[in-house]
N, C-alpha and C positions, 0 to 999 in steps of 0.2 A: 606630643602627639605620637601615638603608636602607629607604626606602619610595618608592612612586610617587606623585607629586603629580598629581592630576587637575584639569585646568582646563577649564571650559566657557566658550564665547564665542558671541556672537550676531552674525549678519550682518543689519544693519538698513539698508535702502535707502529713502530718501525723495527724491522729485523727482530721481531718477537720481544720487543722491549716497549715499555710504557713511559711516556713523558710525564714527569711530575715537577712541580716547583716547590721550593722550601720557603716557608714563611717563619718569621720570628715576631711574636706579638705577646705582650704581657709576660715577658721572660720565659716564653715557651717556644720551642722549635718543632715544626711539624711539616709534613709534605701534603700536598693536595694537587688535584688536577688543575692545569692552567685554565684560567677563566676569571670571572669577577662579576661585579654588580651591573645590573641593567639600569641605564640612565633613563629618565623620563622622556618619552617620545621615541625611544629606541626599540627596535624589534629585538627579539632574542638572538636571531642570527647576526644582526648588526653588532650587538654587544659582544658576542663570542668572537667574531672576526676582529673587532677592535682590541679586545683583551689579549688574544693570542699575539697580535702585532705588538702591543705595548709590553707584554711580559717576556716573550721569547723571540720576537722578531720574525714570526712565521706567518705566511699567508696560508690560510686553510680553506678547505672545502667542507661544508657541513653535510653530513650524511643523515643517519637516522637518529631520532629522539630515542634514548634507550632507558632513561631512569629519571624519576622525579621523587623527591622526598622533602618533608618539612624538617626543620631543625629548630626545636623549641626547648629551651632549658626548663628545668623543674620550676624555677621561680618566674618563668615567663617574662623575663625582662627584655627579651627580643624574640623575633620570629623570622626565620629564614626559609626561603623556598629554593631548593637546589634542583637545577635542571641540567641533565647531562646528555651530550650528543656524541655520537661517533663522528670523528673528523679525520680527514686525510690532508696531506701536504706534499707538494712536489719539492718543496724546499728541503735541503738536507742539512743546513747549518743552523743550529739553534744559537741565538744571541740573547742571553739573559740580560734583562735591563733592571739591575737591582735598584731598590729604593728603601725607604724606611722599614718596610715589612718584607718585601720580596728579596731573598738573598741569593738564590741560585736555582738552576734547573738541571735536570739530569734524566737520562733514560735508564730505567731499571729493568732487569730481566724479570720475567713474570715470577720466577722462583724467589728472587730477592724481594719483589713487591709484597709478598706474603708476610714479610717480617719487618716492614717499616712502620713508622708512626704516621698514619694517614688521618686527616681530619676533613670532614667527618669520616668515621671509620666504616666505609662501605667496600672494603677490600673483597670480601667474599662475594658480594653482589657484582662487583666489577669483573672479577675473575669468571663468574658464571656468564656474564654478558659477553666477555671476550671469547670464551670457549664456545659460545653458541652462535657466533656470527655466521652468516648475516642475519640480522633481525629485520622484520618488516614492520615499519611504522611510518606515519606520514605527519609532517609538520607543515601546516598550511601557511604559516607566517601571519602577517597582519591581515585580518579579514574584515576590518572596519570599512564599510562602504559609505560614501557620501550620499 
């Protein structure tokens, strides 16, 4: 059965540095924004709060929706929808919770961020977003009415 995997991620900037997590998968190592898959029956915001807690031990506040893109390889063997939010956190200590894929987390200066291996590679778009804050957008959450 083919389905679309929805992934939410958060852009967290502290002291002019961006938080990233490093994954190792299929003998490849790459960095990405903290976040993960949305579970059935879970809102985007619930998933993002859960993923930040699971991956880096941070309680976050979700701000603006800032970027959405598809991720479909040429052979179309999978389809991902990536949704990015601007997030903040009063917590100051990141506690990475490594697993079989997640290996570490780190804050990168925006200068160093330009030179890392990011997956998917949306570095230029993220830097544009970061440099143009604040953005105005609205996420209404779950609008299903009984």
